[in-house]
Wavefront OBJ file of the C-alpha trace (Angstrom):
o trace
v -51.419 -1.057 79.141
v -48.564 -3.446 79.939
v -50.458 -5.003 82.859
v -53.512 -5.436 80.646
v -51.455 -7.153 77.946
v -49.738 -9.453 80.445
v -53.059 -10.235 82.106
v -54.646 -11.164 78.777
v -51.642 -13.262 77.761
v -51.999 -15.354 80.914
v -55.798 -15.504 80.811
v -55.783 -16.675 77.183
v -52.525 -18.653 77.233
v -51.096 -16.534 74.406
v -47.332 -17.118 74.296
v -47.372 -18.425 77.873
v -49.164 -21.310 79.585
v -52.751 -20.288 80.428
v -52.888 -19.287 84.088
v -56.074 -17.579 85.252
v -54.665 -16.753 88.685
v -51.655 -14.933 87.214
v -53.806 -13.174 84.623
v -56.168 -11.911 87.321
v -53.179 -10.851 89.419
v -52.109 -8.405 86.706
v -55.620 -7.015 86.326
v -56.008 -6.635 90.092
v -52.620 -4.894 90.393
v -53.831 -2.267 87.919
v -57.195 -1.971 89.677
v -55.434 -1.451 93.020
v -53.733 1.516 91.349
v -57.207 2.907 90.603
v -57.204 1.927 86.935
v -60.932 2.285 86.313
v -60.689 1.055 82.747
v -59.129 -2.257 83.842
v -61.867 -2.751 86.448
v -64.483 -2.037 83.828
v -62.913 -4.475 81.332
v -62.542 -7.205 83.962
v -66.190 -6.726 84.877
v -67.120 -7.263 81.234
v -65.009 -10.430 81.064
v -66.938 -11.825 84.036
v -70.244 -10.660 82.598
v -69.631 -12.299 79.220
v -67.567 -15.266 80.442
v -64.604 -14.259 78.300
v -60.889 -15.049 78.445
v -61.305 -18.356 80.266
v -63.302 -16.759 83.098
v -66.665 -18.225 84.014
v -69.661 -15.925 83.960
v -69.960 -14.348 87.385
v -72.585 -11.596 87.683
v -71.446 -10.614 91.181
v -67.826 -10.051 90.084
v -69.054 -8.318 86.935
v -71.139 -5.843 88.918
v -68.429 -5.265 91.533
v -65.795 -4.436 88.919
v -68.110 -2.428 86.674
v -69.391 -0.308 89.566
v -65.821 0.400 90.726
v -64.806 1.302 87.186
v -67.916 3.385 86.637
v -67.467 5.414 89.811
v -63.796 6.045 89.058
v -64.628 7.141 85.510
v -67.202 9.551 86.950
v -64.548 10.953 89.304
v -62.210 11.215 86.316
v -64.882 13.181 84.461
v -65.128 15.531 87.427
v -61.334 15.970 87.393
v -61.524 17.024 83.742
v -64.079 19.673 84.700
v -66.845 18.232 82.574
v -69.868 20.492 82.825
v -72.435 18.969 80.485
v -73.912 15.595 79.677
v -72.654 15.923 76.097
v -69.078 16.467 77.354
v -69.460 13.470 79.684
v -70.619 11.246 76.810
v -67.677 12.358 74.664
v -65.211 11.749 77.512
v -66.605 8.272 78.187
v -66.598 7.240 74.526
v -62.861 8.008 74.465
v -62.528 5.534 77.352
v -64.295 2.794 75.327
v -67.250 2.583 77.699
v -70.101 0.379 76.449
v -73.675 1.601 76.108
v -74.976 0.099 79.368
v -72.192 1.671 81.393
v -72.574 4.904 79.447
v -76.255 4.976 80.443
v -75.377 4.325 84.108
v -72.637 6.945 84.039
v -74.907 9.524 82.501
v -77.255 9.164 85.438
v -74.416 9.015 87.947
v -72.910 12.048 86.277
v -76.118 13.949 86.735
v -76.117 13.066 90.425
v -72.379 13.333 91.211
v -71.529 16.243 88.952
v -74.958 17.869 89.154
v -75.042 18.322 85.374
v -77.930 18.166 82.923
l 1 2 3 4 5 6 7 8 9 10 11 12 13 14 15 16 17 18 19 20 21 22 23 24 25 26 27 28 29 30 31 32 33 34 35 36 37 38 39 40 41 42 43 44 45 46 47 48 49 50 51 52 53 54 55 56 57 58 59 60 61 62 63 64 65 66 67 68 69 70 71 72 73 74 75 76 77 78 79 80 81 82 83 84 85 86 87 88 89 90 91 92 93 94 95 96 97 98 99 100 101 102 103 104 105 106 107 108 109 110 111 112 113 114
């Protein structure tokens, strides 16, 4: 959470001079530590053009796919056996509806659940 807060502070210039490079550095440090949620959020920032980032569909997809796959692996780690359990798990992770739809189908494939 600390890296996310620092990243946002620099991206938005909240309490510090706006510095996109430094803001992205904090997000990428978390992503390198396999923080799927940070990858997912960064993908959404690129998709929507938020927090002083220009819209970039390629970066959005790259980060959302990484986040999505890691969340699916996380679901497997928690021994999720049904689609309903997967949906509940993902809602706790603040996953939006599009990603939830993708993950449901990935979950069916990866986890072989119905």
